[in-house]
MDAnalysis code that builds the backbone (N, CA, C; Angstrom):
import MDAnalysis as mda
import numpy as np

u = mda.Universe.empty(735, n_residues=245, atom_resindex=np.repeat(np.arange(245), 3), trajectory=True)
u.add_TopologyAttr("name", ["N", "CA", "C"] * 245)
u.add_TopologyAttr("resid", np.arange(1, 246))
u.add_TopologyAttr("resname", ["UNK", "UNK", "UNK", "UNK", "UNK", "UNK", "UNK", "UNK", "UNK", "UNK", "UNK", "UNK", "UNK", "UNK", "UNK", "UNK", "UNK", "UNK", "UNK", "UNK", "UNK", "UNK", "UNK", "UNK", "UNK", "UNK", "UNK", "UNK", "UNK", "UNK", "UNK", "UNK", "UNK", "UNK", "UNK", "UNK", "UNK", "UNK", "UNK", "UNK", "UNK", "UNK", "UNK", "UNK", "UNK", "UNK", "UNK", "UNK", "UNK", "UNK", "UNK", "UNK", "UNK", "UNK", "UNK", "UNK", "UNK", "UNK", "UNK", "UNK", "UNK", "UNK", "UNK", "UNK", "UNK", "UNK", "UNK", "UNK", "UNK", "UNK", "UNK", "UNK", "UNK", "UNK", "UNK", "UNK", "UNK", "UNK", "UNK", "UNK", "UNK", "UNK", "UNK", "UNK", "UNK", "UNK", "UNK", "UNK", "UNK", "UNK", "UNK", "UNK", "UNK", "UNK", "UNK", "UNK", "UNK", "UNK", "UNK", "UNK", "UNK", "UNK", "UNK", "UNK", "UNK", "UNK", "UNK", "UNK", "UNK", "UNK", "UNK", "UNK", "UNK", "UNK", "UNK", "UNK", "UNK", "UNK", "UNK", "UNK", "UNK", "UNK", "UNK", "UNK", "UNK", "UNK", "UNK", "UNK", "UNK", "UNK", "UNK", "UNK", "UNK", "UNK", "UNK", "UNK", "UNK", "UNK", "UNK", "UNK", "UNK", "UNK", "UNK", "UNK", "UNK", "UNK", "UNK", "UNK", "UNK", "UNK", "UNK", "UNK", "UNK", "UNK", "UNK", "UNK", "UNK", "UNK", "UNK", "UNK", "UNK", "UNK", "UNK", "UNK", "UNK", "UNK", "UNK", "UNK", "UNK", "UNK", "UNK", "UNK", "UNK", "UNK", "UNK", "UNK", "UNK", "UNK", "UNK", "UNK", "UNK", "UNK", "UNK", "UNK", "UNK", "UNK", "UNK", "UNK", "UNK", "UNK", "UNK", "UNK", "UNK", "UNK", "UNK", "UNK", "UNK", "UNK", "UNK", "UNK", "UNK", "UNK", "UNK", "UNK", "UNK", "UNK", "UNK", "UNK", "UNK", "UNK", "UNK", "UNK", "UNK", "UNK", "UNK", "UNK", "UNK", "UNK", "UNK", "UNK", "UNK", "UNK", "UNK", "UNK", "UNK", "UNK", "UNK", "UNK", "UNK", "UNK", "UNK", "UNK", "UNK", "UNK", "UNK", "UNK", "UNK", "UNK", "UNK", "UNK", "UNK", "UNK", "UNK", "UNK", "UNK"])
u.atoms.positions = np.array([
    [0.974, -1.126, -0.043],
    [0.036, -0.135, 0.020],
    [0.648, 1.222, 0.129],
    [1.816, 1.402, 0.990],
    [2.790, 2.320, 1.055],
    [4.210, 1.885, 1.862],
    [5.349, 2.371, 1.594],
    [6.497, 2.037, 2.312],
    [6.270, 1.833, 3.805],
    [5.370, 2.818, 4.499],
    [5.426, 2.701, 6.051],
    [4.595, 1.544, 6.375],
    [3.432, 1.325, 5.482],
    [2.628, 0.032, 6.076],
    [3.372, -1.309, 5.655],
    [4.249, -1.149, 4.633],
    [4.897, -2.417, 4.279],
    [6.123, -2.653, 5.526],
    [6.578, -1.664, 5.761],
    [7.691, -1.831, 6.999],
    [7.014, -2.396, 8.171],
    [5.709, -1.706, 8.644],
    [5.043, -2.259, 9.769],
    [4.716, -3.832, 9.712],
    [4.103, -4.192, 8.506],
    [3.719, -5.585, 8.221],
    [4.997, -6.538, 8.266],
    [6.046, -5.858, 7.991],
    [7.232, -6.839, 7.750],
    [7.887, -7.247, 9.165],
    [7.415, -6.568, 10.387],
    [8.073, -6.699, 11.508],
    [8.233, -8.185, 12.012],
    [9.444, -8.608, 12.208],
    [9.702, -9.896, 13.154],
    [10.828, -9.541, 14.230],
    [10.624, -10.685, 14.994],
    [11.618, -10.435, 16.261],
    [13.129, -11.009, 15.771],
    [14.081, -10.091, 16.035],
    [15.322, -10.529, 15.624],
    [16.235, -10.889, 17.088],
    [16.734, -12.004, 16.987],
    [17.630, -12.473, 18.173],
    [19.045, -12.768, 17.709],
    [19.405, -12.764, 16.474],
    [20.760, -12.929, 16.040],
    [21.000, -11.804, 15.356],
    [22.461, -11.338, 15.541],
    [22.935, -9.974, 15.127],
    [24.439, -10.411, 14.592],
    [24.689, -9.454, 13.569],
    [25.971, -9.534, 13.024],
    [26.825, -8.823, 13.968],
    [28.024, -8.587, 13.537],
    [29.112, -7.914, 14.589],
    [29.342, -6.379, 14.356],
    [28.328, -5.847, 13.230],
    [28.333, -4.631, 12.980],
    [27.791, -3.732, 14.256],
    [28.439, -2.817, 14.584],
    [28.062, -2.081, 15.729],
    [27.165, -0.943, 15.350],
    [26.351, -0.380, 16.250],
    [25.471, 0.839, 16.111],
    [26.150, 2.098, 16.681],
    [26.395, 3.016, 15.803],
    [27.254, 4.100, 16.296],
    [26.523, 5.017, 17.022],
    [26.807, 5.842, 17.890],
    [26.213, 6.755, 18.731],
    [25.244, 7.727, 18.062],
    [25.801, 8.168, 17.065],
    [24.946, 9.195, 16.239],
    [23.616, 8.454, 15.769],
    [23.759, 7.374, 15.375],
    [22.771, 6.545, 14.732],
    [21.726, 6.335, 15.793],
    [22.064, 5.760, 17.029],
    [21.248, 5.485, 18.199],
    [20.568, 6.933, 18.578],
    [21.336, 8.019, 18.737],
    [20.802, 9.325, 19.180],
    [19.540, 9.583, 18.107],
    [19.934, 9.374, 16.912],
    [18.651, 9.882, 15.811],
    [17.515, 9.010, 15.994],
    [17.723, 7.820, 16.252],
    [16.542, 6.948, 16.627],
    [15.889, 7.297, 17.853],
    [16.515, 7.569, 18.984],
    [15.810, 7.781, 19.968],
    [15.013, 9.413, 19.913],
    [15.649, 10.420, 18.989],
    [15.119, 11.475, 18.957],
    [13.681, 11.432, 17.999],
    [14.073, 10.564, 16.947],
    [12.629, 10.382, 16.201],
    [11.514, 9.605, 17.031],
    [11.972, 8.594, 17.950],
    [10.961, 7.975, 18.844],
    [10.379, 8.904, 19.932],
    [10.983, 10.062, 20.199],
    [10.571, 11.014, 21.289],
    [9.393, 11.736, 20.454],
    [9.204, 11.641, 19.229],
    [8.083, 12.343, 18.591],
    [6.605, 11.438, 18.792],
    [6.588, 10.378, 19.447],
    [5.561, 9.625, 19.799],
    [4.576, 10.431, 20.577],
    [3.486, 10.067, 20.599],
    [2.288, 10.866, 21.437],
    [2.725, 10.459, 22.862],
    [2.276, 11.465, 23.641],
    [2.705, 11.280, 25.258],
    [1.460, 12.171, 26.019],
    [0.900, 11.432, 26.810],
    [-0.250, 11.919, 27.582],
    [-0.013, 13.125, 28.069],
    [-0.472, 14.452, 27.772],
    [-0.332, 15.794, 28.483],
    [1.017, 16.062, 28.451],
    [1.813, 15.641, 27.552],
    [3.079, 16.032, 27.091],
    [4.082, 15.725, 28.302],
    [3.605, 14.703, 29.203],
    [4.735, 14.607, 30.342],
    [5.974, 13.863, 30.037],
    [5.878, 12.942, 28.917],
    [7.082, 12.176, 28.478],
    [7.777, 11.637, 29.698],
    [6.869, 10.673, 30.143],
    [7.128, 10.023, 31.526],
    [8.192, 8.681, 31.304],
    [9.280, 8.982, 30.664],
    [10.200, 7.744, 30.459],
    [11.658, 8.068, 30.429],
    [12.433, 7.037, 30.799],
    [13.776, 7.323, 30.605],
    [14.279, 5.887, 30.049],
    [15.306, 6.182, 29.115],
    [15.840, 4.878, 28.461],
    [17.430, 4.805, 28.853],
    [17.641, 3.454, 29.082],
    [19.111, 3.221, 29.829],
    [19.679, 2.198, 28.769],
    [20.766, 2.831, 27.950],
    [21.735, 1.879, 27.259],
    [22.651, 1.280, 27.896],
    [22.476, -0.199, 28.076],
    [23.368, -0.988, 29.106],
    [24.659, -1.390, 28.232],
    [25.833, -0.894, 28.534],
    [27.241, -1.020, 27.845],
    [27.899, -2.021, 28.728],
    [27.698, -2.315, 29.972],
    [28.601, -3.023, 31.006],
    [28.251, -4.447, 30.819],
    [29.262, -5.001, 30.324],
    [28.929, -6.541, 29.919],
    [28.512, -7.421, 31.097],
    [29.147, -7.128, 32.224],
    [28.816, -7.915, 33.562],
    [27.364, -7.605, 33.849],
    [26.969, -6.346, 33.530],
    [25.550, -6.122, 34.074],
    [24.622, -6.777, 32.944],
    [25.121, -6.474, 31.561],
    [24.249, -7.323, 30.514],
    [24.227, -8.701, 30.653],
    [25.234, -9.437, 30.937],
    [25.226, -10.940, 31.360],
    [24.128, -11.200, 32.464],
    [24.127, -10.428, 33.605],
    [23.276, -10.664, 34.822],
    [21.801, -10.554, 34.374],
    [21.502, -9.500, 33.438],
    [20.135, -9.239, 32.845],
    [19.785, -10.335, 32.102],
    [20.655, -10.804, 31.187],
    [20.383, -11.866, 30.278],
    [20.033, -13.204, 30.861],
    [20.636, -13.513, 31.975],
    [20.471, -14.632, 32.968],
    [19.222, -14.658, 33.445],
    [18.701, -13.511, 34.174],
    [17.443, -13.351, 34.956],
    [16.232, -13.175, 33.857],
    [16.568, -12.768, 32.875],
    [15.392, -12.849, 31.925],
    [15.174, -14.103, 31.091],
    [15.830, -15.043, 31.390],
    [15.508, -16.403, 30.889],
    [16.095, -17.545, 31.112],
    [17.398, -17.858, 30.813],
    [18.215, -16.825, 30.167],
    [17.885, -16.538, 28.631],
    [18.252, -15.421, 28.422],
    [18.121, -14.760, 26.849],
    [19.389, -14.362, 26.387],
    [20.344, -15.253, 25.634],
    [21.571, -15.091, 25.396],
    [21.803, -13.649, 24.400],
    [20.790, -13.299, 23.838],
    [21.006, -12.247, 22.817],
    [21.103, -10.986, 23.668],
    [20.412, -10.766, 24.907],
    [20.699, -9.555, 25.526],
    [22.256, -9.246, 25.784],
    [22.964, -10.058, 25.923],
    [24.365, -9.936, 26.138],
    [25.198, -9.739, 24.662],
    [24.619, -10.593, 23.796],
    [25.220, -10.424, 22.501],
    [24.860, -9.285, 21.652],
    [23.590, -8.744, 21.578],
    [23.229, -7.623, 20.819],
    [24.113, -6.418, 20.710],
    [24.191, -5.548, 19.492],
    [25.053, -4.729, 19.599],
    [24.426, -3.582, 20.670],
    [23.158, -3.267, 20.680],
    [22.518, -2.474, 21.529],
    [21.609, -3.072, 22.555],
    [21.783, -2.854, 23.789],
    [20.577, -3.234, 24.640],
    [20.110, -2.229, 25.590],
    [18.855, -1.903, 25.401],
    [18.086, -0.803, 25.979],
    [17.206, -1.041, 27.089],
    [16.964, -0.524, 28.204],
    [15.862, -0.713, 29.168],
    [15.141, 0.456, 29.115],
    [13.679, 0.286, 28.799],
    [12.788, 1.256, 29.007],
    [11.877, 1.410, 30.268],
    [12.261, 2.663, 30.987],
    [11.729, 2.860, 32.391],
    [10.483, 3.903, 32.144],
    [9.473, 3.497, 32.830],
    [8.348, 4.603, 33.219],
    [8.707, 5.301, 34.294],
    [8.868, 6.483, 34.029],
    [9.755, 7.462, 35.245],
    [8.915, 8.581, 35.564],
    [8.544, 8.849, 36.735],
    [7.970, 10.075, 37.301],
    [8.981, 11.028, 37.898],
    [10.310, 10.680, 37.948],
    [11.126, 11.600, 38.704],
    [11.227, 12.920, 38.063],
    [11.622, 13.078, 36.850],
    [11.704, 14.322, 36.058],
    [10.570, 15.015, 36.362],
    [9.286, 14.541, 36.304],
    [8.323, 15.393, 36.755],
    [8.185, 15.841, 37.990],
    [8.690, 15.092, 39.092],
    [8.702, 15.630, 40.433],
    [9.789, 16.674, 40.527],
    [10.882, 16.593, 39.603],
    [11.815, 17.680, 39.724],
    [11.180, 19.039, 39.186],
    [10.180, 18.727, 38.035],
    [9.623, 20.029, 37.448],
    [8.687, 20.753, 38.544],
    [7.902, 19.646, 39.276],
    [7.057, 20.475, 40.208],
    [7.894, 21.225, 41.263],
    [9.077, 20.656, 41.756],
    [10.032, 21.419, 42.580],
    [10.194, 22.713, 42.119],
    [10.542, 22.795, 40.781],
    [11.072, 24.072, 40.127],
    [9.940, 25.112, 40.296],
    [8.709, 24.496, 40.198],
    [7.481, 25.533, 40.337],
    [6.872, 25.601, 41.712],
    [7.728, 25.119, 42.861],
    [7.285, 25.137, 44.088],
    [6.009, 24.487, 44.500],
    [5.742, 23.383, 43.858],
    [4.760, 22.395, 43.930],
    [5.177, 21.064, 44.347],
    [4.353, 20.440, 45.061],
    [4.489, 19.099, 45.731],
    [3.674, 18.102, 44.784],
    [4.482, 17.299, 44.264],
    [3.598, 16.185, 43.435],
    [2.859, 15.312, 44.158],
    [1.771, 14.959, 43.620],
    [1.064, 13.864, 44.150],
    [1.550, 12.793, 43.576],
    [1.720, 11.534, 44.559],
    [2.285, 10.385, 44.109],
    [1.241, 9.224, 44.480],
    [1.584, 7.983, 43.947],
    [1.178, 6.851, 44.021],
    [-0.228, 6.355, 43.309],
    [-0.749, 7.379, 42.512],
    [-1.879, 7.139, 41.943],
    [-1.957, 6.391, 40.609],
    [-2.887, 5.505, 40.308],
    [-3.010, 4.332, 39.517],
    [-2.883, 5.132, 37.975],
    [-3.437, 6.143, 37.963],
    [-3.221, 6.790, 36.491],
    [-2.023, 7.120, 36.121],
    [-1.190, 7.798, 37.151],
    [0.180, 8.083, 36.899],
    [0.921, 6.864, 36.227],
    [0.497, 5.580, 37.075],
    [1.306, 4.455, 36.484],
    [0.969, 3.938, 35.245],
    [-0.295, 4.212, 34.781],
    [-0.823, 3.869, 33.586],
    [-0.320, 4.940, 32.222],
    [-0.197, 5.998, 32.776],
    [0.389, 7.082, 32.022],
    [1.873, 7.047, 31.676],
    [2.532, 6.586, 32.702],
    [4.227, 6.511, 32.442],
    [4.315, 5.066, 31.651],
    [3.483, 4.269, 31.926],
    [3.808, 2.846, 31.201],
    [3.489, 2.904, 29.677],
    [2.272, 3.584, 29.519],
    [1.983, 3.803, 28.248],
    [2.782, 4.731, 27.507],
    [3.497, 5.878, 28.192],
    [4.183, 6.616, 27.486],
    [5.516, 5.947, 27.067],
    [5.851, 5.076, 27.940],
    [7.295, 4.210, 27.755],
    [7.058, 3.150, 26.585],
    [5.973, 2.792, 26.505],
    [5.638, 1.665, 25.443],
    [5.499, 2.293, 24.223],
    [5.028, 3.504, 23.970],
    [4.660, 4.160, 22.850],
    [6.326, 4.750, 22.240],
    [6.948, 5.041, 23.164],
    [8.438, 5.602, 22.790],
    [9.237, 4.119, 22.299],
    [8.998, 3.145, 22.922],
    [9.868, 2.102, 22.570],
    [9.287, 1.417, 21.123],
    [8.114, 1.562, 20.815],
    [7.595, 1.202, 19.569],
    [8.125, 1.981, 18.566],
    [8.106, 3.281, 18.970],
    [8.655, 4.289, 17.781],
    [10.337, 3.978, 17.672],
    [11.109, 3.518, 18.679],
    [12.384, 3.245, 18.458],
    [12.597, 1.967, 17.573],
    [11.797, 0.913, 17.910],
    [11.890, -0.141, 17.007],
    [11.701, 0.140, 15.655],
    [10.454, 0.857, 15.402],
    [10.109, 1.226, 13.893],
    [11.077, 1.879, 13.196],
    [11.865, 2.859, 13.947],
    [12.992, 3.712, 13.477],
    [14.380, 2.870, 13.032],
    [14.333, 2.019, 13.920],
    [15.641, 1.134, 13.617],
    [15.402, 0.272, 12.599],
    [13.823, -0.303, 12.273],
    [13.881, -1.231, 11.326],
    [13.805, -0.240, 10.061],
    [13.528, 1.092, 10.223],
    [13.422, 1.668, 8.798],
    [14.856, 1.820, 8.398],
    [15.963, 1.601, 9.025],
    [17.245, 1.895, 8.796],
    [18.067, 0.499, 8.437],
    [17.194, -0.618, 8.410],
    [17.622, -2.032, 7.926],
    [17.944, -2.848, 9.418],
    [17.790, -2.115, 10.474],
    [18.150, -2.964, 11.773],
    [16.922, -3.756, 12.205],
    [17.265, -4.544, 13.216],
    [16.096, -5.297, 13.868],
    [16.172, -5.517, 15.255],
    [15.436, -6.041, 15.820],
    [15.350, -6.055, 17.425],
    [14.275, -7.077, 17.973],
    [14.238, -6.817, 19.301],
    [13.235, -7.782, 19.950],
    [13.023, -7.240, 21.479],
    [11.789, -7.096, 21.810],
    [11.593, -6.844, 23.348],
    [11.901, -7.801, 24.139],
    [12.250, -7.295, 25.415],
    [12.832, -8.291, 26.425],
    [11.800, -8.133, 27.683],
    [10.475, -8.715, 27.789],
    [9.758, -8.549, 28.808],
    [10.297, -9.421, 30.034],
    [11.279, -10.236, 29.787],
    [11.918, -10.980, 30.913],
    [12.633, -10.398, 31.973],
    [12.898, -9.022, 31.623],
    [13.480, -8.345, 32.702],
    [12.730, -8.076, 33.950],
    [11.529, -8.223, 33.818],
    [10.137, -8.328, 34.908],
    [10.436, -9.585, 35.549],
    [11.126, -10.641, 35.091],
    [11.392, -11.876, 36.010],
    [11.898, -11.329, 37.542],
    [12.810, -10.527, 37.373],
    [13.321, -9.908, 38.671],
    [13.706, -8.348, 38.635],
    [12.588, -7.684, 38.576],
    [12.580, -6.271, 38.118],
    [13.553, -5.601, 39.383],
    [13.554, -5.981, 40.586],
    [14.254, -5.265, 41.592],
    [15.930, -5.536, 41.477],
    [16.160, -6.534, 40.859],
    [17.796, -6.867, 40.518],
    [17.911, -5.961, 39.362],
    [17.259, -5.799, 38.297],
    [17.428, -4.708, 37.324],
    [17.543, -3.328, 37.839],
    [16.821, -3.011, 38.864],
    [16.795, -1.789, 39.409],
    [18.227, -1.526, 40.256],
    [18.488, -2.561, 40.946],
    [19.920, -2.444, 41.697],
    [20.909, -2.508, 40.600],
    [20.864, -3.247, 39.570],
    [22.192, -3.127, 38.676],
    [22.194, -1.769, 38.198],
    [21.047, -1.257, 37.709],
    [21.038, 0.066, 36.836],
    [20.780, 1.173, 37.581],
    [20.593, 1.064, 39.036],
    [20.444, 2.246, 39.893],
    [19.001, 2.969, 39.486],
    [18.153, 2.123, 39.289],
    [16.901, 3.014, 38.948],
    [16.205, 3.249, 40.248],
    [15.896, 4.587, 40.377],
    [15.191, 4.893, 41.788],
    [13.688, 4.601, 41.865],
    [13.067, 4.948, 43.096],
    [11.559, 4.934, 43.429],
    [11.006, 5.923, 42.313],
    [9.761, 5.753, 41.943],
    [8.960, 6.449, 41.005],
    [9.469, 6.159, 39.615],
    [10.189, 5.259, 39.436],
    [10.460, 4.690, 38.024],
    [10.726, 3.050, 38.254],
    [10.308, 2.468, 37.133],
    [10.693, 0.943, 37.140],
    [10.861, 0.492, 35.516],
    [11.539, -0.455, 35.547],
    [11.874, -1.127, 34.206],
    [10.437, -1.715, 33.603],
    [10.231, -1.383, 32.502],
    [8.827, -2.034, 31.622],
    [9.375, -3.183, 30.898],
    [10.400, -3.045, 30.077],
    [11.001, -4.037, 29.290],
    [12.296, -3.568, 28.785],
    [12.987, -4.467, 28.237],
    [14.127, -4.011, 27.386],
    [13.961, -4.388, 25.978],
    [15.068, -4.026, 25.209],
    [15.069, -4.260, 23.828],
    [16.446, -4.277, 23.306],
    [16.587, -5.492, 22.500],
    [17.904, -5.655, 21.676],
    [17.807, -4.959, 20.282],
    [18.831, -4.348, 20.038],
    [18.879, -3.861, 18.743],
    [20.121, -4.328, 17.977],
    [20.071, -4.359, 16.690],
    [21.389, -4.521, 15.786],
    [21.092, -4.887, 14.313],
    [21.974, -5.285, 13.729],
    [21.865, -5.809, 12.348],
    [21.613, -7.130, 12.141],
    [20.506, -7.604, 11.620],
    [19.975, -8.965, 11.565],
    [21.104, -9.914, 10.881],
    [21.199, -11.136, 11.616],
    [22.011, -12.121, 10.786],
    [21.261, -13.440, 10.708],
    [19.682, -13.081, 10.730],
    [18.898, -14.098, 10.420],
    [17.497, -13.436, 9.851],
    [16.706, -14.064, 9.004],
    [15.587, -13.535, 8.334],
    [14.537, -14.402, 8.608],
    [13.799, -14.374, 9.875],
    [12.930, -15.170, 10.162],
    [11.518, -14.503, 9.541],
    [10.470, -15.403, 9.142],
    [9.217, -14.801, 8.699],
    [8.428, -14.213, 9.775],
    [7.667, -13.005, 9.431],
    [6.501, -12.353, 10.396],
    [5.878, -13.401, 10.891],
    [5.274, -13.485, 12.125],
    [4.235, -14.164, 12.687],
    [2.885, -13.710, 12.285],
    [2.088, -14.604, 11.840],
    [0.948, -14.214, 11.341],
    [-0.033, -13.769, 12.511],
    [-0.613, -12.478, 12.438],
    [-1.530, -11.832, 13.416],
    [-3.029, -12.267, 13.311],
    [-3.735, -12.058, 14.257],
    [-5.280, -12.326, 14.129],
    [-5.777, -11.419, 13.072],
    [-7.081, -12.067, 12.198],
    [-7.450, -11.168, 11.283],
    [-8.007, -9.798, 11.957],
    [-8.165, -9.047, 11.174],
    [-8.513, -7.582, 11.506],
    [-10.142, -7.687, 12.055],
    [-10.874, -8.595, 11.501],
    [-12.192, -8.791, 11.908],
    [-12.412, -9.249, 13.242],
    [-11.095, -9.964, 13.832],
    [-11.226, -10.393, 15.155],
    [-11.076, -9.384, 16.274],
    [-10.473, -8.255, 15.818],
    [-9.941, -7.225, 16.809],
    [-10.812, -5.820, 16.452],
    [-11.293, -5.768, 15.566],
    [-11.994, -4.386, 14.920],
    [-13.458, -4.525, 14.910],
    [-14.325, -3.696, 15.739],
    [-15.600, -3.720, 15.811],
    [-16.106, -2.414, 15.870],
    [-17.481, -2.299, 15.582],
    [-17.964, -0.842, 15.346],
    [-18.859, -0.572, 16.396],
    [-18.853, 0.412, 17.125],
    [-19.859, 1.019, 17.963],
    [-20.063, 0.287, 19.467],
    [-19.846, -1.185, 19.385],
    [-20.117, -1.899, 20.773],
    [-18.997, -2.965, 20.897],
    [-18.735, -3.580, 21.953],
    [-17.923, -4.517, 22.007],
    [-18.958, -5.895, 21.695],
    [-18.242, -6.831, 20.949],
    [-19.086, -8.055, 20.571],
    [-19.584, -9.071, 21.673],
    [-20.740, -9.272, 21.371],
    [-21.388, -10.137, 22.446],
    [-20.770, -11.404, 22.663],
    [-19.809, -11.963, 21.626],
    [-19.055, -13.205, 21.999],
    [-18.005, -13.145, 20.806],
    [-17.058, -13.581, 21.053],
    [-15.893, -13.662, 20.198],
    [-16.144, -15.084, 19.295],
    [-15.917, -14.911, 18.011],
    [-16.024, -15.708, 16.944],
    [-15.129, -16.867, 16.987],
    [-15.498, -17.912, 17.657],
    [-14.554, -19.246, 17.796],
    [-14.403, -19.720, 16.406],
    [-15.177, -19.731, 15.359],
    [-14.735, -20.337, 14.213],
    [-13.624, -19.484, 13.770],
    [-13.511, -18.259, 13.705],
    [-12.466, -17.369, 13.193],
    [-11.172, -17.718, 13.966],
    [-11.322, -17.962, 15.448],
    [-10.138, -18.420, 16.129],
    [-9.595, -19.695, 15.556],
    [-10.478, -20.690, 15.273],
    [-10.110, -22.025, 14.859],
    [-9.309, -22.019, 13.614],
    [-9.772, -21.008, 12.602],
    [-9.131, -20.869, 11.562],
    [-7.768, -20.251, 11.753],
    [-7.684, -19.308, 12.513],
    [-6.348, -18.578, 12.959],
    [-5.603, -19.684, 13.496],
    [-6.090, -20.641, 14.386],
    [-5.382, -21.795, 14.917],
    [-4.610, -22.579, 13.816],
    [-5.291, -22.744, 12.760],
    [-4.644, -23.505, 11.428],
    [-3.727, -22.718, 10.906],
    [-3.758, -21.576, 10.751],
    [-2.800, -20.541, 10.116],
    [-1.671, -20.472, 11.263],
    [-1.609, -20.494, 12.307],
    [-0.588, -20.431, 13.297],
    [0.145, -21.858, 13.220],
    [-0.469, -22.767, 13.272],
    [0.065, -24.362, 13.382],
    [0.902, -24.518, 12.205],
    [0.514, -24.014, 11.010],
    [1.330, -23.995, 9.781],
    [2.447, -23.344, 9.795],
    [2.232, -22.146, 10.433],
    [3.562, -21.107, 10.720],
    [4.445, -21.918, 11.550],
    [3.988, -22.502, 12.665],
    [5.015, -23.009, 13.580],
    [5.549, -24.353, 13.214],
    [4.905, -24.879, 12.346],
    [5.350, -26.220, 11.762],
    [6.411, -26.075, 10.561],
    [6.474, -24.846, 10.013],
    [7.221, -24.517, 8.819],
    [8.152, -23.514, 8.853],
    [8.367, -22.800, 10.055],
    [9.430, -21.821, 10.076],
    [10.701, -22.298, 10.002],
    [11.639, -21.524, 10.036],
    [13.305, -22.050, 9.871],
    [13.813, -22.667, 11.056],
    [13.246, -22.303, 12.175],
    [13.846, -22.994, 13.426],
    [12.845, -22.966, 14.640],
    [13.144, -23.681, 15.541],
    [12.116, -23.833, 16.628],
    [10.810, -24.491, 16.264],
    [10.784, -25.611, 15.380],
    [9.627, -25.992, 14.752],
    [8.824, -26.663, 16.012],
    [7.383, -26.610, 16.081],
    [6.568, -27.057, 17.100],
    [5.053, -27.337, 16.495],
    [4.460, -28.292, 16.948],
    [3.070, -28.573, 16.616],
    [2.171, -27.975, 17.562],
    [2.018, -26.418, 17.303],
    [1.365, -25.683, 18.148],
    [-0.045, -24.808, 17.625],
    [-0.703, -24.483, 18.528],
    [-1.810, -23.214, 17.994],
    [-1.725, -22.265, 18.807],
    [-2.335, -21.160, 18.396],
    [-2.455, -19.866, 19.059],
    [-3.446, -19.915, 20.397],
    [-4.491, -20.656, 20.077],
    [-5.295, -20.830, 21.485],
    [-4.805, -21.612, 22.627],
    [-4.118, -22.725, 22.186],
    [-3.519, -23.660, 23.006],
    [-2.312, -22.897, 23.707],
    [-1.433, -22.052, 23.072],
    [-0.490, -21.308, 23.888],
    [-1.144, -20.332, 24.639],
    [-2.346, -19.849, 24.269],
    [-2.869, -18.661, 25.127],
    [-3.376, -19.189, 26.450],
    [-4.089, -20.489, 26.264],
    [-4.880, -21.281, 27.240],
    [-3.611, -21.568, 28.237],
    [-2.544, -22.014, 27.904],
    [-1.293, -22.506, 28.719],
    [-0.704, -21.102, 29.565],
    [-0.851, -20.045, 28.772],
    [-0.377, -19.000, 29.539],
    [-1.275, -18.303, 30.372],
    [-2.545, -18.187, 30.047],
    [-3.516, -17.525, 30.975],
    [-4.007, -18.428, 32.064],
    [-3.681, -19.651, 31.869],
    [-3.942, -20.589, 32.847],
    [-3.025, -20.718, 34.029],
    [-2.039, -20.015, 34.216],
    [-1.120, -19.820, 35.212],
    [-0.822, -18.554, 35.630],
    [-0.302, -18.362, 36.821],
    [0.111, -16.917, 37.322],
    [1.556, -16.700, 36.936],
    [1.634, -15.535, 36.426],
    [2.849, -15.221, 35.720],
    [3.339, -13.838, 36.484],
    [4.502, -14.120, 37.095],
    [5.258, -12.780, 37.932],
    [4.357, -12.360, 38.929],
    [3.908, -12.979, 39.833],
    [3.097, -12.686, 40.799],
    [3.740, -11.559, 41.818],
    [4.891, -11.363, 41.567],
    [5.906, -10.449, 42.481],
    [5.657, -8.902, 42.115],
    [5.127, -8.749, 40.859],
    [4.914, -7.439, 40.409],
    [4.170, -6.464, 41.054],
    [2.990, -6.640, 41.806],
    [2.292, -5.928, 42.499],
    [2.961, -5.393, 43.601],
    [3.593, -6.248, 44.335],
    [4.367, -5.805, 45.571],
    [5.569, -4.967, 45.083],
    [6.300, -5.540, 44.074],
    [7.222, -4.725, 43.567],
    [6.759, -3.031, 43.187],
    [5.780, -3.043, 42.417],
    [5.370, -1.579, 41.962],
    [4.985, -0.780, 43.148],
    [4.459, -1.408, 44.167],
    [3.942, -0.558, 45.315],
    [5.404, -0.222, 45.867],
    [6.250, -1.042, 46.189],
    [7.484, -0.641, 46.744],
    [8.207, 0.681, 45.976],
    [8.025, 0.538, 44.748],
    [8.854, 1.740, 43.768],
    [7.871, 2.935, 43.903],
    [6.856, 2.878, 44.529],
    [5.903, 3.994, 44.582],
    [4.856, 4.205, 43.910],
    [4.291, 3.117, 43.128],
    [3.322, 3.037, 42.181],
    [2.271, 2.430, 42.576],
    [0.898, 2.806, 41.830],
    [-0.140, 1.917, 42.261],
    [-0.671, 1.835, 43.491],
    [-0.547, 2.701, 44.258],
    [-0.819, 2.904, 45.636],
    [-2.304, 3.362, 46.092],
    [-2.827, 4.306, 44.935],
    [-4.213, 4.739, 45.037],
    [-5.064, 4.550, 43.985],
])
């Protein structure tokens, strides 16, 4: 349809990278472009940490899975939802910032996610690739200790970036008709459509270039949603000063 839509539809997770490095000027340009993402009330409630220290990288790679690409990627970033800059702004205006509200948590988390998606798209537009690392939330306190992330900030996810050393196919997404509706939420979800999507995803998993498996989307989701994941997050966020009210 157009180059932007083609780029978005070509997204796939890249976990193997060449030895080619990403220079500081290129990374700065990517972050500057990403900052043009929408931000609620102009708060820009995020901080990005580039992790270069290989001891820290290896520790994060281990706690995240292990996920060896965290240590091997040319660039590893940690995206933080962060209210500290806003508290500094309040101090400059002799105002005491309200703290601990759920809306602040949502705003900062959404801001960080929007920024990160722009980072990945900008990198992909230059021929790079990457993968999100939600596994840093397996042990977010250790990540905070390693990177000296203060209260009123937390690591939402990481991201590996670099020049691809493999070319996996994009994962097939749900049909648009499964996620787009008009005027009201559907009374029930179309299980026939989900069954058809299961056949599509099963074909994908059986025919991709690596990690072949006889799997479907609904089976994956049933296993995922049928267990508790990262139960420590609520207590961790409260300790960091989020989600108290």
